[in-house]
VOPA-921739 format. One record per residue: x, y, z of N, C-alpha, C, O in turn; residue number from 1; residue in three letters; chain. Coordinates in steps of 0.001 Angstrom, whole numbers, plus 500000, padded with zeros to 6 digits. Atoms other than C-alpha are relative to their C-alpha. Layout:
    neast   nnorth      nup   caeast   canorth     caup    ceast   cnorth      cup    oeast   onorth      oup     k     r   c
        X        Y        Z        X         Y        Z        X        Y        Z        X        Y        Z   NUM   ALA   A
...
This chain:
    neast   nnorth      nup   caeast   canorth     caup    ceast   cnorth      cup    oeast   onorth      oup     k     r   c
   499167   499633   501125   742753    284071   087782   501193   498809   500059   501800   498519   501090     1   MET   A
   498716   501106   500275   745424    281200   086365   501169   501168   500361   501135   502398   500379     2   PRO   A
   498917   499538   499600   748880    281681   087445   500739   500208   498622   500855   499176   497961     3   GLN   A
   499377   499462   500987   750654    283340   084644   501457   499674   499531   501753   499502   498348     4   LEU   A
   498602   500334   499953   754240    282624   085090   500786   500739   498773   501548   500200   497971     5   GLY   A
   499412   499199   501332   755326    285198   082579   501448   500661   500396   501579   501552   501234     6   ILE   A
   498642   499762   499637   759302    285439   082507   500754   500472   498896   501908   500844   499109     7   THR   A
   499101   499908   501311   760428    286051   078807   499591   501457   499858   498586   501991   500327     8   THR   A
   499837   498666   500576   761319    289483   077222   498557   500170   499291   497672   500995   499519     9   ARG   A
   501053   499752   501079   758898    288579   074264   498756   500121   501000   497867   500903   500664    10   ALA   A
   501402   499780   499276   756123    288272   077090   499843   501373   500578   498721   501828   500799    11   SER   A
   500011   498684   499360   757027    291618   078555   499284   501020   498803   498315   501755   498992    12   LEU   A
   500098   498945   501251   756832    293550   075069   498264   499479   499663   497373   500321   499550    13   ARG   A
   501072   500485   500068   753773    291113   074543   498675   500992   500738   497726   501654   500320    14   GLY   A
   501224   499396   498971   751731    292403   077438   500101   501559   499826   499091   502233   500029    15   LEU   A
   500114   498545   500274   752936    296035   076612   498884   500402   498817   498015   501258   498988    16   ARG   A
   500581   500289   500940   751380    295548   073534   498474   499793   500142   497597   500491   499633    17   THR   A
   501368   500366   499750   748351    294027   074611   499256   501159   500639   498107   501397   500267    18   PHE   A
   500656   499291   499265   747509    296601   076882   499260   501230   499788   498356   501834   500365    19   CYS   A
   500290   498773   500731   747595    299296   074310   498565   499440   498962   497594   500170   498765    20   VAL   A
   500871   500425   500443   745404    297044   072317   498563   499712   500584   497489   499928   500023    21   ALA   A
   501252   500187   499269   742928    296051   074844   499571   501344   500487   498361   501414   500703    22   ALA   A
   500627   498827   499868   742590    299702   075701   499124   500787   498811   498296   501677   499006    23   LYS   A
   500704   499174   501224   741339    300855   072252   499002   498598   499535   498120   498811   498703    24   TYR   A
   500746   501039   500830   739745    297157   071452   500297   500201   498643   499343   500147   497866    25   GLU   A
   499963   499397   501564   741355    298214   068016   501637   499244   499504   502498   499596   500310    26   SER   A
   498738   500302   500252   744673    296474   066444   500292   500914   499073   501502   501140   499036    27   PHE   A
   499383   498945   500683   744880    299121   063988   500207   501400   500881   501204   502068   500607    28   ARG   A
   499434   499042   499480   744701    301983   066500   500974   500095   501176   501423   501077   501767    29   THR   A
   498748   500324   499112   747140    300317   068743   501246   500106   499127   502265   500743   499396    30   ALA   A
   498668   499600   500928   749438    299996   065705   500405   501501   499658   501596   501780   499512    31   ALA   A
   499880   498759   500217   749001    303673   065022   500941   500459   500940   502020   500871   500515    32   ASP   A
   499520   499621   498619   750106    304507   068989   501510   499573   499855   502470   500323   500035    33   GLU   A
   498839   500714   499938   752827    302001   068542   501046   500146   498886   502223   499795   498970    34   LEU   A
   499034   499794   501664   754291    302875   064797   500403   498822   499737   501600   498561   499618    35   PHE   A
   499722   501413   500619   753877    299271   063768   498807   499675   499162   497860   500461   499189    36   ILE   A
   501202   500458   500797   751436    297608   061526   499067   499062   500778   499310   498195   501617    37   THR   A
   501263   500955   499308   748111    296156   062461   500525   498676   500146   500570   498095   501230    38   SER   A
   499379   501329   499958   749732    292928   061348   500837   499625   501193   500591   498778   502051    39   SER   A
   498848   500263   498533   752694    293040   063897   499070   500056   501199   499309   499199   502049    40   ALA   A
   500611   500369   498848   750130    293563   066502   498998   498818   500076   498659   498263   501122    41   ILE   A
   500895   501401   500123   747877    290721   065414   501015   498974   500372   500719   498175   501260    42   SER   A
   499191   501144   499968   750868    288485   065236   500370   499983   501839   500161   499036   502597    43   HIS   A
   499571   499947   498409   752188    289706   068983   498688   499204   500937   498857   498312   501768    44   GLN   A
   501187   500279   499449   748574    289153   070120   499745   498543   500113   499431   498073   501207    45   MET   A
   500123   501085   500078   748342    285649   068800   501149   499104   500706   500936   498037   501281    46   LYS   A
   498886   500646   499138   751717    284666   070237   499622   499858   501204   499496   498721   501658    47   SER   A
   500395   499887   498469   750652    285883   073832   499059   499165   500335   499102   498593   501424    48   LEU   A
   500961   501007   499817   747631    283815   073361   500321   498775   500337   499939   498204   501359    49   GLU   A
   499488   501388   500268   749322    280665   072413   500980   499790   501223   501136   498648   501656    50   GLU   A
   498996   500267   498940   751981    281274   075274   499126   499843   501483   499280   498986   502353    51   GLU   A
   500950   500115   498725   749286    282029   077993   499085   498774   499826   498777   498220   500881    52   LEU   A
   501092   500979   500190   746850    279363   076634   498649   500562   500390   497760   499951   500984    53   GLY   A
   501528   499257   499766   743948    281931   076833   499491   500756   498896   500383   501162   498151    54   LEU   A
   500431   499620   501135   741962    283344   074298   499672   501722   500384   498801   502018   501201    55   LYS   A
   500247   498803   499369   742034    287074   074756   499277   501114   499338   498963   502189   499850    56   LEU   A
   500710   499107   500656   740329    288571   071932   498578   499012   499131   498525   497792   498982    57   PHE   A
   500867   500193   501221   737230    288227   069486   499994   500747   498829   499501   501830   498512    58   GLU   A
   500037   498728   501602   738049    289161   065984   499163   499445   499208   498886   498288   498892    59   ARG   A
   501175   499999   500966   735504    290147   063828   500797   500391   498823   501973   500755   498865    60   GLY   A
   499646   499363   501204   735785    291052   060202   500545   501484   499671   501305   501898   498796    61   THR   A
   499806   498535   499707   735764    294699   061322   500096   500611   501291   500126   501796   501625    62   ARG   A
   499956   499431   498431   735941    294915   064771   500905   498892   500811   501077   497759   500362    63   ASP   A
   499509   500757   499322   737967    293561   067662   499185   500140   501296   498642   501204   501594    64   THR   A
   500412   499617   498323   736672    293023   071367   500818   498718   500796   501204   497590   500488    65   ALA   A
   499451   500943   499000   738062    291694   074409   499292   498775   500641   498155   499075   501004    66   LEU   A
   500795   501178   499471   736851    288164   075792   499867   500329   501314   500494   501357   501569    67   THR   A
   499978   499437   498689   736073    288509   079511   501234   499488   500743   501631   500045   501767    68   GLU   A
   498346   500170   499469   739581    286721   080235   500828   501033   499689   501675   501438   500486    69   THR   A
   499251   498866   500621   740953    289481   077924   499755   501260   500956   500749   501904   501291    70   GLY   A
   500323   499046   498997   739072    292102   080359   500652   499639   501357   501085   500545   502068    71   LYS   A
   499706   500236   498373   740086    290435   083658   501931   500255   499590   502521   501161   500178    72   ALA   A
   498735   499811   500246   743813    290255   082292   500578   501410   499833   501664   501714   500326    73   LEU   A
   499706   498541   500223   743905    294010   081168   499847   500419   501406   500876   500970   501797    74   TYR   A
   500523   499385   498895   742421    294986   084466   501215   499585   501236   501493   500349   502161    75   ASP   A
   498844   500326   499477   745360    293035   086042   501386   500463   499705   502248   500774   500528    76   ASP   A
   498582   499714   500704   748230    293783   083995   500426   501324   499997   501533   501760   500315    77   ILE   A
   499665   498303   500307   747800    297528   083215   500446   500705   500796   501243   501595   500498    78   ASN   A
   499040   499159   498951   748663    298768   086663   501273   499850   500098   502031   500788   500348    79   PRO   A
   498998   500483   499759   751408    296623   086766   500913   500757   498830   501985   501221   499217    80   LEU   A
   499389   499563   501302   752632    297950   083095   500383   501439   500301   501471   501939   500017    81   ILE   A
   500103   498590   499863   751785    301481   084209   501283   500021   501186   502184   500802   500880    82   GLU   A
   499292   499771   498825   753954    301069   087724   501442   500022   499465   502372   500769   499770    83   GLU   A
   498596   500515   500353   756734    299450   085863   500639   501464   499057   501790   501845   499271    84   LEU   A
   499809   499043   500688   756843    302448   083405   500471   501353   500625   501285   502164   500182    85   ASP   A
   499765   499026   499086   756676    304798   086311   501374   499887   500543   502027   500931   500557    86   GLY   A
   498882   500234   499684   759730    303357   087627   501290   500375   499098   502309   501010   499370    87   VAL   A
   498814   499911   501337   761811    303250   084338   499952   501521   499903   501016   502139   499897    88   LEU   A
   499806   498390   500182   760776    307032   083981   500678   500677   500908   501257   501715   500589    89   ALA   A
   499346   499130   499051   762141    308056   087213   501554   499995   499843   502286   500977   499970    90   ALA   A
   498373   499895   500238   765744    306709   086482   500267   500745   498329   501382   501207   498087    91   TYR   A
   499941   499638   501092   765131    307865   082813   500055   501739   500440   500990   502454   500081    92   LYS   A
   499812   498376   499390   764617    311558   084400   501430   500378   500669   501957   501484   500785    93   ASP   A
   498777   499603   499058   767775    310905   086458   501040   500056   499270   502057   500509   499794    94   SER   A
   498856   500276   500473   770004    310252   083870   500317   501094   498740   499343   501676   498262    95   ARG   A
   499644   499170   501025   771689    312390   081179   499586   499735   498548   500009   498730   497976    96   PRO   A
   501083   500848   501117   769316    312211   077949   501466   499867   498788   502400   500652   498627    97   ARG   A
   499180   500086   501286   771364    310964   074912   498848   499980   498839   497656   499850   499118    98   GLN   A
   500941   500180   501216   769793    310915   071115   500930   499175   498918   502135   499391   498791    99   SER   A
   499741   500304   500892   770307    308890   068444   499011   499891   498825   497860   499470   498946   100   VAL   A
   500950   499902   501464   768963    309325   064581   500326   498630   499065   501470   498372   498689   101   ARG   A
   499344   500991   500851   768944    306247   062522   498481   499783   499011   497334   499447   499305   102   ILE   A
   500616   500481   501099   767512    305943   059118   499664   498433   499597   500544   497572   499603   103   SER   A
   500301   501366   500316   765632    302766   058080   498815   500022   498886   497853   500788   498856   104   VAL   A
   500858   499921   501378   763894    301889   054741   498519   499516   500524   498483   498641   501389   105   GLN   A
   501401   500125   499177   759715    301871   055549   499951   498758   500377   500038   498509   501579   106   PRO   A
   500149   501628   499661   759349    297846   055212   500417   499528   500803   499783   498878   501633   107   PHE   A
   499361   500428   498875   762265    297234   057132   499749   500316   501163   499688   499430   502016   108   PHE   A
   500612   499552   498629   761174    299465   060029   499032   499459   500476   499145   498967   501599   109   ALA   A
   501019   500220   499372   757976    298628   060450   499935   498629   500274   499759   498295   501445   110   SER   A
   499903   501602   499759   758119    294793   060090   501127   499386   500298   501141   498184   500034   111   GLU   A
   498926   500715   499577   761442    294001   061364   500619   500627   501021   500850   499955   502025   112   PHE   A
   499116   499333   499053   763347    296719   063300   498962   500654   501016   499261   500633   502210   113   PHE   A
   500640   499276   498970   760645    298590   065005   499427   499111   501215   499612   499309   502416   114   VAL   A
   500540   500929   498970   758794    295748   066642   501122   499269   500892   500842   498326   501631   115   PRO   A
   498688   500799   499104   762329    294663   068311   500314   501193   500852   500709   500932   501988   116   ARG   A
   499264   498627   499464   763298    298209   069436   499424   500407   501323   499827   501396   501936   117   LEU   A
   500636   499641   498213   761215    298252   072930   500831   499197   500667   500769   499340   501888   118   SER   A
   499331   500902   499111   763737    295470   073957   501482   501150   500220   501999   501314   501325   119   GLU   A
   499001   498815   499718   766583    298315   073527   499595   501012   500467   500428   501748   500996   120   PHE   A
   499959   498616   499205   764682    301156   074766   499703   499478   501626   499978   500281   502518   121   THR   A
   500310   500672   498649   763727    299125   077974   501319   499919   500582   501461   500365   501720   122   ALA   A
   498625   500262   499615   767574    298196   078232   500395   501400   500382   500857   501525   501517   123   GLU   A
   499296   498808   500130   768554    302053   077601   498933   501053   500209   498855   501843   499268   124   HIS   A
   500895   498892   500072   765926    304379   078532   500356   501364   500047   499479   502227   500047   125   PRO   A
   499415   498831   499813   768487    307288   078818   500359   500281   498572   501074   501203   498178   126   GLU   A
   499611   499716   501754   768642    306935   074914   498573   500305   499568   497681   499533   499919   127   ILE   A
   500829   499373   500881   766080    309047   072789   500407   499078   498421   501517   499118   497890   128   ASP   A
   499855   500530   501482   765848    307079   069382   498995   500737   498981   497773   500722   499129   129   ILE   A
   500871   499697   500984   764628    308746   066355   500267   499284   498850   501385   499146   498354   130   GLN   A
   499807   500810   501194   763722    306622   063460   499273   500582   498853   498052   500643   498707   131   VAL   A
   500646   499006   501637   763236    308598   059920   499894   498581   499098   500783   497729   499077   132   GLY   A
   500545   501035   501072   761462    306075   057292   499778   500704   498711   499195   500163   497771   133   THR   A
   500884   499520   501191   760828    308474   054774   500827   500070   498839   500614   500935   497991   134   SER   A
   499160   500112   501320   763441    307583   052173   500241   498318   499870   500773   497541   500663   135   ASP   A
   499917   501528   500499   763202    304161   050326   501379   499861   499210   501755   498744   498855   136   GLU   A
   498778   500475   501232   766639    304821   048002   500628   499354   500631   500518   499509   501847   137   SER   A
   498648   500703   499981   769566    302451   048140   500960   500765   499680   500924   501843   499087   138   ALA   A
   498523   499570   500424   773162    302871   047938   500142   501375   500777   501073   502040   500322   139   GLU   A
   500003   498782   499452   772584    306108   050381   499944   500109   501334   498945   499613   501854   140   LYS   A
   500066   499583   498227   773197    307106   054142   499560   501596   499784   500150   502444   499114   141   HIS   A
   500277   498641   499591   771361    310186   055048   500557   500860   500532   500897   500514   501663   142   PRO   A
   498864   499383   499355   773412    312921   055910   499695   500387   501495   500547   500695   502328   143   ALA   A
   500297   499224   498871   771245    314006   058765   499851   498810   501192   499316   499021   502280   144   ASP   A
   500452   501243   498901   771263    310194   060607   501509   499610   500648   502488   499710   499908   145   SER   A
   498810   500677   499557   774091    308784   062774   500025   498456   499413   501070   497939   499019   146   ASP   A
   499869   501377   500793   773158    305289   061385   498707   499873   499403   497604   500368   499636   147   LEU   A
   501252   500382   501159   771158    303810   058625   499987   498534   499903   500899   497949   500487   148   SER   A
   499742   501339   500288   770388    300193   057501   499240   500419   498585   498111   500897   498476   149   ILE   A
   500045   499670   501120   770624    300594   053814   500246   498736   499064   500817   497723   499467   150   ARG   A
   499468   501051   500913   770937    298435   050742   500944   500417   499360   500728   501474   498766   151   LEU   A
   498746   499731   500598   774455    298533   049359   500312   498642   498934   499788   497547   499142   152   PHE   A
   499491   500849   500322   776200    296584   046819   501282   499471   500628   501524   498271   500757   153   LYS   A
   498925   500492   499171   779386    296591   048670   499918   501239   501017   499156   502197   500886   154   SER   A
   499965   499159   498787   780314    298466   051994   500287   501119   499273   500968   501044   498250   155   PRO   A
   500051   498625   500392   779970    302310   051415   501648   500389   500370   502259   499918   501330   156   PRO   A
   498616   499384   499710   783514    304208   051158   500281   501080   501254   499725   502178   501243   157   PRO   A
   499894   498494   499177   784557    306506   054016   499258   499770   501115   499458   500575   502024   158   GLY   A
   500457   499878   498866   782184    305136   056565   500230   498631   500760   500671   497656   500152   159   MET   A
   500191   501144   499309   781925    302579   059308   498570   499152   499873   497457   499493   500272   160   SER   A
   500983   500717   500354   779892    299859   058174   500118   498441   500537   501140   497885   500940   161   SER   A
   499959   501715   499751   778589    295983   058840   498943   499677   499317   497917   500324   499113   162   ASN   A
   500722   500718   500647   777181    293696   057099   498900   499418   500541   499168   498741   501534   163   LEU   A
   500926   500558   499001   773735    292591   058257   499698   498831   499192   500099   497851   499820   164   LEU   A
   500544   500969   500750   772295    290057   055446   499437   500288   498683   498747   501287   498474   165   PHE   A
   500185   499670   501491   771821    289853   051799   498219   500293   499556   497383   499767   500291   166   PRO   A
   501324   499924   500538   768453    290678   050166   499409   498591   499253   499595   498318   498067   167   LEU   A
   500779   501096   500748   766562    287599   049344   498388   500224   499949   497667   500590   500877   168   ARG   A
   501529   499920   500087   763068    287599   047927   499411   498860   499432   500054   498123   498684   169   MET   A
   500828   501132   500343   760621    285149   047278   498570   500094   499350   497703   500744   499935   170   VAL   A
   501615   499823   500578   757319    284826   044921   498926   499632   501252   498901   498571   501875   171   PRO   A
   501188   500058   499335   754257    285462   047015   498337   500187   499704   498172   500126   498486   172   ALA   A
   501367   499825   500369   750515    285938   046744   498919   499348   500861   499181   498358   501545   173   GLY   A
   501026   500378   499005   747172    285472   048566   500164   498174   500222   501063   497436   499820   174   SER   A
   500359   501764   499900   746041    281635   049484   499115   499735   498617   499221   498793   497831   175   PRO   A
   500943   500183   501137   743408    282193   046927   500716   500004   498393   500412   499343   497400   176   ASP   A
   499076   499599   501455   745914    283436   044036   500700   498620   499835   500677   498018   498762   177   PHE   A
   499305   501434   499971   747978    280116   045091   499009   499035   499361   499301   498439   498324   178   LYS   A
   500922   501069   500517   744955    277935   044516   499647   499923   498338   499267   498922   497730   179   LYS   A
   500283   500036   501382   744545    279100   040955   501244   500066   499039   501204   500181   497815   180   LYS   A
   498846   499932   500819   747980    279144   039922   500348   498329   499293   500311   497340   500026   181   MET   A
   499515   501257   500736   749035    276142   037467   501296   499841   499207   501351   500489   498162   182   ARG   A
   498740   500211   500331   752558    275077   036641   500094   498758   499229   499526   497758   499670   183   VAL   A
   499795   501355   500833   753574    272422   033827   501073   500170   499436   501284   501172   498753   184   LYS   A
   498541   499920   500514   757070    271632   032945   500831   501250   500161   501388   501868   499253   185   ASN   A
   499161   498906   499804   758740    274307   034813   499288   501652   499192   499923   502706   499156   186   LYS   A
   500626   498866   500343   756264    276934   033208   498529   500323   500548   497662   499468   500726   187   LYS   A
   501419   499747   499366   753226    278948   034640   499245   500054   498803   499697   500585   497789   188   ILE   A
   500935   500080   501120   750252    278333   032388   499045   500736   500292   498527   501316   499338   189   VAL   A
   501262   499215   499697   747430    280115   034427   500453   501453   500056   501619   501760   499809   190   SER   A
   499971   498472   500094   747060    283910   034686   500891   500083   501143   500889   499381   502154   191   ASP   A
   498948   499692   499023   749826    285348   036468   500316   501262   500013   501437   501547   499593   192   PHE   A
   499614   498563   499803   749780    288961   037081   501168   500376   500793   501385   499715   501808   193   PRO   A
   498818   499956   499287   753031    290481   038236   499653   501413   500892   498934   502240   500332   194   LEU   A
   499760   498812   499229   753356    293338   041096   501354   500151   500086   502101   499239   500441   195   ILE   A
   498419   499673   500316   756717    295106   040508   500226   501352   501042   499525   502364   501075   196   VAL   A
   499559   498586   499309   758479    297589   043003   501125   500567   498635   501916   499988   497890   197   HIS   A
   499546   499085   500984   759634    300426   040824   501701   499664   500171   502489   499318   499291   198   GLU   A
   498644   500140   499855   762913    300160   042445   501227   498856   499416   502444   498928   499245   199   THR   A
   499482   501513   500549   763685    296507   041130   499035   499526   498708   498357   498499   498682   200   ARG   A
   500762   500363   501110   762062    296627   037717   500509   498748   499477   499729   498128   498754   201   PRO   A
   499824   501221   500759   764043    293581   036675   499799   498704   500815   499994   497610   500284   202   LYS   A
   499922   501146   499035   763556    291248   039661   499321   499097   499515   499868   498011   499703   203   ALA   A
   500661   501397   500348   761049    288857   038159   500636   499787   498629   500164   498770   498122   204   TRP   A
   499549   500804   501089   762948    288377   034996   501387   499258   500574   501713   498118   500243   205   LEU   A
   498762   500829   499021   766359    287689   037505   499325   499064   500381   499666   498138   499645   206   ASN   A
   500700   500895   499264   764001    285384   039521   499673   498816   499058   499820   497645   499409   207   TRP   A
   500337   500958   500964   762827    283669   036238   501198   499205   499249   501042   498194   498564   208   GLN   A
   498673   500409   500431   766547    283106   035313   500611   499029   500769   501076   497966   500358   209   GLU   A
   499248   500436   498683   767890    282079   038444   499369   498827   500457   500084   497908   500855   210   SER   A
   501035   501219   499712   764803    279552   039198   499617   498977   498868   499070   497899   499100   211   SER   A
   500406   500664   501156   764306    278248   035858   498691   499818   499786   498371   498833   499120   212   GLY   A
   501362   500228   500267   760659    278674   035849   499286   500986   499110   499338   502138   499542   213   ILE   A
   500251   499182   501369   759322    280388   032944   498500   500612   500405   497541   499872   500622   214   GLN   A
   500871   499420   499702   756879    283157   033725   498925   500106   498415   499221   499889   497240   215   LEU   A
   500613   499920   501125   753877    283773   031671   500292   501369   499043   500685   502463   499448   216   THR   A
   499756   498926   500990   754101    285820   028334   499121   501221   500366   498025   501052   500899   217   GLU   A
   500931   498807   500104   752734    289358   028332   499035   500164   501354   497850   500482   501262   218   GLN   A
   500965   500017   498912   751504    289232   032095   499657   501431   500270   500340   502353   499822   219   SER   A
   500548   498490   499587   749557    292347   033508   500909   500611   501070   501187   499895   502032   220   LYS   A
   498933   499620   498908   751885    294221   035629   499719   501526   500677   499686   502587   500054   221   VAL   A
   500273   499256   499087   751168    296327   038457   500964   500577   500715   501500   499913   501601   222   THR   A
   498506   499597   499274   754154    299042   039583   499529   500864   500895   498647   501702   500710   223   ARG   A
   500354   499218   499136   754161    300389   042691   501434   500623   500920   502491   499994   500868   224   LEU   A
   498738   499583   499635   756755    302516   044670   500316   499830   501675   501250   500411   502227   225   ASP   A
   499479   500593   498409   756921    301119   048424   499714   498568   499932   498928   497925   499237   226   SER   A
   500065   502026   499919   757600    297254   049543   498329   499764   500652   497533   498910   500259   227   MET   A
   501249   500193   499535   754454    297831   051733   498799   500124   499304   497770   499539   499642   228   ILE   A
   501025   500056   500927   752335    298731   049033   499791   498752   498944   498874   498211   498326   229   ALA   A
   499738   501753   500950   753618    295629   047181   499260   498748   500544   498493   497971   499975   230   VAL   A
   500566   500764   499199   752853    293661   050018   498864   499698   500210   498558   498517   500372   231   VAL   A
   501354   499677   499846   749211    294950   050445   499378   499456   498598   498330   498814   498535   232   ARG   A
   500818   500540   501235   748484    294179   046825   500190   498763   499687   499358   498278   498919   233   ALA   A
   500126   501437   500027   749616    290670   046944   499046   499518   500896   498399   498513   500601   234   ALA   A
   500828   500354   499209   747649    290465   049768   498562   499940   499984   497853   499221   500688   235   GLU   A
   501132   499674   500716   744713    291584   048134   499775   499419   498917   498857   499890   498246   236   ARG   A
   500102   501062   501057   745127    288737   045449   500192   501087   498495   499862   500778   497350   237   GLY   A
   499700   499385   501598   746120    291484   042707   501019   499430   499122   501165   499757   497944   238   ILE   A
   498856   500739   500706   748990    289294   041757   500968   499795   500648   500857   500002   501857   239   GLY   A
   499005   500901   499085   752167    287744   042833   501202   500876   499997   501676   501187   498905   240   ALA   A
   499004   499167   499669   754943    289909   044318   501532   499513   500240   501425   498289   500309   241   ALA   A
   498261   500212   499447   758991    289401   045202   499755   500470   501354   499663   501694   501447   242   LEU   A
   499880   499382   498870   758729    289771   048840   501071   499517   500807   501230   498316   501025   243   VAL   A
   498898   500466   499172   761863    289989   051059   499774   499384   501271   498971   499703   502147   244   PRO   A
   499932   501043   498876   762584    287345   053417   501429   500340   500913   502357   500983   500422   245   VAL   A
   501191   500141   499109   762839    287094   056399   499348   501225   500646   498820   501145   501756   246   PRO   A
   500511   498705   499484   761725    290887   056766   498337   499652   500160   497628   500003   501103   247   ILE   A
   501410   500190   500267   758273    289629   055576   499048   498930   500898   497831   498748   500858   248   ALA   A
   500263   501476   499499   758052    286483   057757   498497   500270   501014   497589   499438   501004   249   ASP   A
   501164   499864   499548   755322    288078   060003   498562   499738   499403   497608   499321   500059   250   LEU   A
   501083   499877   501057   752791    288317   056710   499962   498298   499945   498886   497711   500064   251   TRP   A
   500174   501251   500437   753888    284613   056022   499305   499208   501226   498388   498445   500923   252   PHE   A
   500370   500684   498585   753118    283235   059769   498392   500351   499936   497586   499422   499893   253   GLN   A
   501373   499589   499765   749756    285183   059937   499177   499276   498917   497997   499032   499169   254   GLN   A
   500516   500490   501085   748934    283614   056609   499270   500802   498879   498540   500314   498016   255   GLY   A
   500954   499004   500848   747577    286741   054802   500918   499556   498482   500209   499345   497498   256   SER   A
   499315   500405   501088   750297    285792   052066   500855   498704   500056   501377   498318   501102   257   ILE   A
   499352   501366   499914   751907    282512   051075   501068   499822   498935   500944   500577   497971   258   VAL   A
   498678   500250   501004   755243    281304   048985   499078   499370   499004   498320   498450   499312   259   ARG   A
   500428   500880   501015   753991    280427   045493   501250   498956   499577   500906   497903   499041   260   LEU   A
   498962   500650   500424   757300    278904   044800   501209   499972   501220   501181   500874   502057   261   PHE   A
   498916   500436   498830   760354    277683   047246   501146   501134   499630   501708   501876   500436   262   GLU   A
   498793   499459   500377   762927    279292   044914   500010   501374   500278   499040   502048   499931   263   GLN   A
   499738   498669   499840   764265    282572   045996   501126   500544   498886   501835   499878   498131   264   GLU   A
   499167   498768   500844   766148    285563   044183   500902   500254   501182   500380   500648   502226   265   LEU   A
   498756   499072   499133   769412    286584   046178   500508   500909   499112   501242   500601   498173   266   VAL   A
   499634   498894   500546   769869    289868   045044   501232   500353   499843   502015   499494   500250   267   ALA   A
   498636   499584   500178   772982    291637   044244   500532   501132   501069   501657   501630   501088   268   ASP   A
   499713   499007   498842   772826    294007   047256   499750   498914   501422   499392   497747   501582   269   VAL   A
   500315   500688   498742   772699    293435   050851   499740   501126   500933   499877   502270   500499   270   SER   A
   500487   499070   499029   771608    295306   053930   500965   500274   501196   501063   499572   502203   271   TYR   A
   498785   499366   498811   774406    297228   056063   499316   500887   500444   498368   501573   500061   272   TYR   A
   500162   499100   498895   774495    298859   058940   501107   501043   499976   502302   500764   500074   273   LEU   A
   498767   499184   500505   776279    302090   058256   500098   501449   500912   499065   502088   501113   274   VAL   A
   499848   498814   499208   777579    305103   060389   501009   500692   499712   502062   500318   499196   275   CYS   A
   498814   498800   500291   779396    308232   060211   501100   499782   500951   500911   499398   502105   276   HIS   A
   498692   500568   499092   783181    307747   061464   499790   500721   501146   500087   500232   502236   277   GLU   A
   499795   499144   498774   782584    310700   063715   499186   499792   500958   499241   500497   501965   278   ASP   A
   501231   500101   498989   779710    309476   065567   500111   498403   500355   499210   497849   500985   279   ARG   A
   500123   501576   499913   781015    305511   065504   500525   499670   501433   500225   498574   501907   280   ALA   A
   499597   500287   498762   782715    305774   068908   498983   500581   501336   499008   500302   502535   281   ASN   A
   501041   499334   498757   779766    307957   070677   499003   498782   500479   498379   498102   499665   282   ASP   A
   500271   500749   499358   778405    305749   073609   498596   499454   499279   498409   498296   498907   283   ARG   A
   501039   500186   500113   775152    305971   072681   499472   499070   498248   498597   498225   498058   284   SER   A
   500014   500431   501300   775369    305106   068879   500890   498666   500134   500673   497835   499252   285   VAL   A
   499238   501277   499948   777773    302234   069815   499010   498957   500628   498863   497817   500185   286   ALA   A
   500790   501131   499311   775383    300540   072131   498665   499633   499101   498194   498510   499282   287   LEU   A
   500716   500127   500671   772640    300983   069527   500545   498766   498839   500015   497681   498600   288   LEU   A
   499128   500681   501107   775146    299599   066732   499962   498708   500454   499295   497923   499780   289   ARG   A
   500084   501187   499598   775735    296589   068848   498816   499155   500243   498797   497941   500045   290   ASP   A
   501411   500451   499509   772371    295841   069926   499655   499555   498341   499734   498343   498139   291   TRP   A
   500363   500027   501130   771365    296059   066174   500586   498592   499469   499797   497689   499191   292   ILE   A
   499037   500868   500435   774350    293601   065065   499560   498593   500924   499520   497507   500346   293   LEU   A
   500132   500984   499326   773516    291293   067848   498230   499389   499589   498058   498187   499388   294   GLN   A
   501354   500218   500487   769570    291156   066898   499818   499238   498722   498952   498396   498481   295   GLN   A
   500317   500443   501450   770173    290449   063277   501106   499002   499700   501011   498385   498639   296   PHE   A
   499226   501096   499856   773201    288090   064000   499477   498394   499051   500000   497766   498131   297   LYS   A
   500866   501308   500173   770794    285032   063525   499719   499764   498562   499786   498601   498163   298   ALA   A
   500646   500145   501222   769507    285765   059888   501411   500285   498898   501242   499972   497719   299   VAL   A
   499163   499756   500488   772980    286827   058674   500584   498749   498883   501607   498937   498226   300   SER   A
C-alpha cells in the first residue's frame, strides 16, 4: 500500500465519509446515514481521491462499486476509524452531557452546515447537537431552539444576533440548458422557462432589473416550495433557477448545474445567527456559536 500521509482535518472527515460509502457501496445510502445529500458525499469522495491520487470508486449511472484500491483502503482505514471513535466515545461517556438545539433552513443545513458539523462534534464530543430543518420561513426564530440560522432584513429585536452574510443568488441551470440558451443585445431570445421559489416570487424580476438583462416574455413558470426542489429541478433541465451562493457551491463544483450568467442578485435579506438571550452565555451554546462564526467568516 502507498504511504498516504493524511494529516488534514478535511482528510479525516473525508475518510469517515469514505468508510460509510464503502460499507454500502452506495452514495445515496451513505447520505441517508450521515444526514447529508448524495451530491455532498460524491464531492467529498472526489476530493479524497484527488488528495490521495487514487481511484477509490467505479461510478456507474445507477450504482457505485469500490475499486481494488478502494477495498484495500477500506480494510486498512475502517478499523482505525472505529478505534478512534471508541476512544472518543470513552471520553464522551466520562463527561457531563450537554445539548444544543439549532434550527437551520433545509438547503442551508444539507449543503453548507451539516457537512462541516463533524469538525465541531469531533472537537466537542460531550455536546449533543440537535439540528432542526423542518421550517423554511424567514424572519422567525423558532421558540424551541437555542440557536437558529435564518434570513432577516435586519437584526431581530430582543435577541442576540450575528450577521453571517447576505443572500446572493445567481441564475443556474443544467449544462444542456445553457448550451441551448441564446442572448442578443442583453435580451434572452431563446426559450427560458423559469423555476421560482414560492418564498421569493419576485426574485427573477428583481434580477432582471439589477442585471439589465431582459427575460423572455410569457416564460413558463414552475413554482416550488423548497430550495432543494428548486435546485433539483434546475439540475434536471426543467428551467433556470436563482440559486444561493456560496451555499450551492458543491452543485457547481460537481457540474450538475452551471451559472447561466455572472450577474448576481443581492437580496434585501441576510443570514443571521440568532440566539435567545437567556442561553447566550451557556457554555455549549457559546462554543457552537463561536465555531459557526469562525466557519462562515470567510464568506461574509
